[in-house]
VEXDREN-2710 file (C-alpha; in Angstrom, 1 decimal):
% VEXDREN-2710
k/r/px/py/pz
1/MET/168.3/113.9/-9.0
2/SER/164.5/113.8/-10.1
3/ASP/163.4/112.7/-6.7
4/THR/165.0/116.1/-4.5
5/LYS/162.6/118.7/-4.2
6/ILE/163.5/122.2/-2.7
7/PHE/162.7/123.2/0.7
8/GLU/163.1/127.1/0.4
9/SER/162.3/128.2/3.4
10/GLY/164.8/126.0/5.1
11/SER/167.5/126.8/2.6
12/TYR/167.8/123.0/1.5
13/ARG/167.5/120.6/-1.0
14/TYR/166.1/117.3/0.4
15/LEU/165.9/113.5/-0.9
16/ARG/162.1/112.7/-0.8
17/GLY/161.7/109.6/1.3
18/VAL/159.0/108.2/3.6
19/ARG/156.4/110.5/6.4
20/GLN/159.2/110.4/9.5
21/TYR/161.8/111.6/7.3
22/SER/163.7/112.5/4.4
23/ALA/166.9/110.4/2.8
24/GLY/169.4/113.3/3.1
25/ILE/169.6/117.0/2.5
26/THR/172.3/119.4/1.5
27/ALA/172.2/123.0/1.7
28/LEU/171.5/125.3/-1.0
29/ASP/173.9/127.3/-2.9
30/GLY/175.3/130.3/-0.5
31/TYR/174.5/128.3/2.5
32/ARG/176.1/125.5/4.7
33/LEU/174.9/123.1/7.2
34/GLU/176.3/123.1/10.7
35/ARG/176.0/120.5/13.0
36/VAL/175.3/120.6/16.9
37/ARG/175.8/117.6/19.1
38/PHE/174.9/117.8/22.8
39/ASN/177.5/116.8/25.3
40/ARG/174.6/113.5/26.3
41/PRO/171.0/113.5/25.0
42/LEU/168.3/115.5/25.8
43/PRO/164.6/114.6/26.0
44/LEU/162.8/114.4/22.7
45/ILE/160.9/118.1/24.7
46/GLU/163.8/119.2/26.0
47/GLY/166.3/118.5/22.8
48/PHE/163.5/120.9/20.8
49/LEU/163.3/123.5/23.0
50/ARG/167.4/123.5/23.1
51/ILE/167.0/123.7/18.9
52/ARG/164.7/126.1/19.2
53/GLN/166.4/128.7/21.3
54/HIS/170.3/127.9/19.3
55/LEU/168.0/128.9/15.6
56/ASP/167.1/132.0/17.3
57/SER/170.2/133.1/18.8
58/LEU/171.6/132.7/15.2
59/GLY/168.9/134.5/13.6
60/ARG/167.8/131.3/11.8
61/PRO/164.0/130.5/11.6
62/LEU/162.9/127.2/12.9
63/ALA/162.4/125.9/9.1
64/ALA/166.8/125.7/8.7
65/PHE/166.4/122.5/10.8
66/GLY/167.2/120.2/8.4
67/ALA/168.7/117.1/10.3
68/CYS/168.5/115.4/13.8
69/GLU/169.9/112.1/15.5
70/LEU/168.0/110.6/18.1
71/ARG/168.5/107.9/20.6
72/SER/166.0/105.9/22.4
73/PRO/166.0/103.3/24.9
74/GLU/164.7/100.4/23.5
75/PRO/164.1/98.9/19.8
76/PHE/160.3/99.6/18.9
77/THR/157.6/97.3/17.9
78/GLU/156.7/98.4/14.2
79/GLN/153.8/100.0/16.2
80/GLY/155.5/101.3/18.4
81/PHE/158.0/103.1/15.8
82/VAL/154.6/104.6/14.0
83/ASP/153.2/105.7/17.1
84/PHE/156.8/107.4/18.3
85/ASN/157.0/108.8/14.7
86/ASN/153.6/110.5/15.3
87/LEU/154.6/112.1/18.2
88/TYR/157.9/113.5/16.7
89/ILE/156.2/115.1/13.1
90/ASP/153.7/116.7/15.7
91/THR/156.8/118.9/15.9
92/LEU/157.3/119.5/12.8
93/LYS/154.0/120.4/12.0
94/ALA/154.1/123.1/14.8
95/TRP/157.1/124.3/13.2
96/GLY/155.7/124.6/9.7
97/ILE/158.1/121.8/8.3
98/TYR/155.9/118.9/7.8
99/GLU/152.2/119.7/6.5
100/GLU/149.8/116.3/6.5
101/GLY/149.9/114.6/2.9
102/GLY/153.3/116.7/1.9
103/ASP/156.7/115.5/2.2
104/ASN/159.3/115.8/5.4
105/PRO/162.1/117.6/4.1
106/VAL/164.1/116.9/7.5
107/ALA/166.6/113.8/7.8
108/ARG/167.2/111.4/10.6
109/SER/168.6/109.0/12.0
110/ASN/167.3/107.1/15.4
111/VAL/169.5/104.5/17.2
112/ILE/169.6/102.3/20.7
113/PRO/172.5/102.5/22.9
114/GLU/173.1/98.9/24.2
115/LEU/174.5/100.5/27.2
116/ASN/173.9/103.8/28.8
117/LYS/170.6/103.9/27.6
118/PRO/168.9/107.4/27.6
119/LEU/165.3/107.0/29.9
120/SER/162.9/108.4/26.8
121/PRO/163.6/109.0/23.3
122/SER/166.2/112.1/22.7
123/ILE/167.8/114.2/21.0
124/HIS/171.6/113.7/20.3
125/ALA/172.6/116.1/17.4
126/PHE/170.6/118.5/14.9
127/SER/172.0/120.0/11.9
128/TYR/170.6/123.1/10.0
129/THR/171.4/125.6/7.2
130/MET/173.4/128.8/7.7
131/PRO/173.9/131.9/5.6
132/ASP/177.9/131.6/3.7
133/ALA/178.6/132.6/0.3
134/ASN/181.9/130.9/0.2
135/ALA/180.4/127.3/1.6
136/LYS/181.5/124.5/0.3
137/PRO/178.4/122.2/-0.7
138/SER/177.1/120.4/2.6
139/PHE/175.1/117.3/3.0
140/VAL/173.5/115.3/6.0
141/ILE/172.2/111.5/4.5
142/ALA/169.6/109.9/7.0
143/GLY/170.1/107.0/8.8
144/SER/169.2/103.5/7.2
145/ALA/169.5/99.6/8.2
146/GLU/168.9/96.4/6.5
147/ALA/165.2/96.9/5.1
148/PRO/163.9/99.1/2.5
149/GLU/161.8/102.1/3.7
150/GLY/158.2/102.8/3.0
151/MET/157.3/99.0/3.1
152/SER/154.3/97.3/5.1
153/ASP/157.1/96.4/7.5
154/TYR/160.4/96.6/8.3
155/ARG/160.7/92.7/9.3
156/THR/158.9/91.2/6.2
157/HIS/161.3/92.8/3.9
158/SER/164.4/92.9/6.1
159/ILE/168.0/91.6/4.4
160/SER/168.7/88.1/5.6
161/LEU/166.6/88.5/8.7
162/GLY/167.8/86.8/12.3
163/ASP/170.6/86.1/10.5
164/ILE/173.8/87.5/12.2
165/SER/176.6/85.0/11.3
166/GLN/179.7/86.8/9.2
167/GLU/177.8/85.9/5.7
168/GLY/174.7/87.4/7.5
169/LEU/176.0/90.5/8.4
170/MET/177.7/90.9/5.2
171/LYS/174.7/90.9/3.7
172/LYS/173.2/93.4/5.9
173/GLY/176.2/95.5/5.6
174/ARG/176.5/95.4/1.9
175/TRP/173.0/96.7/1.1
176/VAL/173.2/99.4/3.7
177/LEU/176.3/100.8/2.0
178/ASN/174.6/100.3/-1.4
179/GLU/171.5/102.6/0.1
180/MET/173.7/105.2/1.5
181/GLU/175.8/105.3/-2.3
182/ARG/172.2/105.4/-3.6
183/ARG/171.1/108.4/-1.6
184/MET/174.6/110.4/-1.8
185/ALA/174.1/109.8/-5.7
186/GLY/170.3/111.4/-5.5
187/LEU/172.0/114.6/-4.2
188/GLY/175.1/114.8/-6.5
189/PHE/177.7/113.4/-3.5
190/THR/180.0/110.5/-3.0
191/TRP/182.2/108.8/-0.4
192/ALA/185.0/111.5/-1.5
193/ASP/182.5/114.0/-0.1
194/SER/182.3/112.6/3.0
195/THR/183.9/114.2/6.4
196/ALA/181.9/111.4/8.7
197/THR/180.6/108.1/8.7
198/GLN/178.7/106.6/11.3
199/LEU/178.1/103.2/11.7
200/TYR/175.0/101.4/14.1
201/THR/175.7/98.1/15.4
202/ILE/176.7/96.0/18.5
203/HIS/177.9/93.1/16.3
204/ASN/181.8/92.2/15.6
205/ILE/181.8/93.6/11.5
206/HIS/185.7/93.8/10.9
207/HIS/185.1/91.3/7.8
208/ILE/182.5/94.0/6.4
209/MET/185.2/97.0/7.7
210/VAL/187.8/95.6/5.4
211/ASN/186.2/93.7/2.5
212/GLU/183.6/96.4/2.3
213/ILE/183.6/100.0/3.7
214/VAL/187.3/100.4/3.7
215/LYS/187.5/99.1/-0.3
216/ARG/184.6/101.6/-1.0
217/GLY/185.7/104.5/0.4
218/ALA/183.5/105.3/3.1
219/ALA/185.9/105.4/5.9
220/LEU/188.1/107.9/3.9
221/SER/187.7/109.7/7.3
222/GLY/187.2/107.2/9.9
223/ILE/184.4/105.4/10.8
224/ASP/182.4/106.6/14.3
225/TRP/181.2/103.4/15.4
226/HIS/178.6/103.6/18.1
227/TYR/177.2/100.4/19.9
228/ASN/174.4/101.2/19.2
229/ARG/171.3/99.2/17.6
230/PRO/169.2/100.0/15.1
231/PRO/165.6/101.6/15.7
232/VAL/163.4/98.3/15.0
233/GLN/163.3/95.2/16.9
234/ASP/165.0/92.2/14.4
235/LEU/167.4/94.7/12.5
236/GLU/170.7/94.7/13.0
237/PHE/173.0/97.1/11.0
238/GLU/172.8/100.7/10.5
239/MET/174.4/103.8/8.8
240/ASP/174.4/107.6/8.1
241/CYS/177.0/109.8/6.9
242/ARG/177.8/113.3/6.4
243/GLY/179.4/116.2/4.7
244/VAL/179.9/119.0/7.3
245/TYR/182.4/121.4/7.6
246/ALA/181.0/123.4/10.9
247/GLU/180.4/121.2/13.9
248/ILE/179.9/122.3/17.6
249/VAL/179.5/120.7/20.8
250/ILE/177.1/121.9/23.3
251/ASP/177.4/121.2/27.5
252/THR/174.2/121.3/28.9
253/ARG/175.6/120.3/32.2
END
């Protein structure tokens, strides 16, 4: 766990990732993670406002914000993804969470619904820390598609680029599952500690479900399969997971 750092003001520890997000977070002792899902995704600015209001209502600092799940209208180009990340990071800077040149402690997923698309990048769910002397360990792992993070681009380093045959999808899925396990291990967790596993793809991956996901124990709490694409063009398969014991749905109507 040498690649983890404590974000004291947020009351969580994070696994170092890339500029736009960390690879995952876990609440410090004496705290639990809570997850809130909006009943419909809210545009980015409105979503961040609702997050601020929710944290204020609980007496929690903005720094308690530790993870978010985003929805966007279309897969980004490589440059489009960079541009979006710059806009997103501006909010974290304003909240005192991100310092230029430093680490980004906030975990994130950002996926693209194939149907019922939002009109603009939006917030689907978020997680934050709450004091709890009796809390079980809790964690959120950031989303990963089938390409290593922190490289010059995603396309060049994508696993089985353009191959959506059963064999190609199996290679993609196996790589993503290995990455989920690497990230959990970095924070001291395994599939046995998870309470939810989310899968994002529009392809038929029954063979991966049977031969990899279930056999590894990644479906102990079932699989929440979203008919969504990863956020960058040419990527086909993404997952994230969490071990969170307090979850809330907010009606935004």
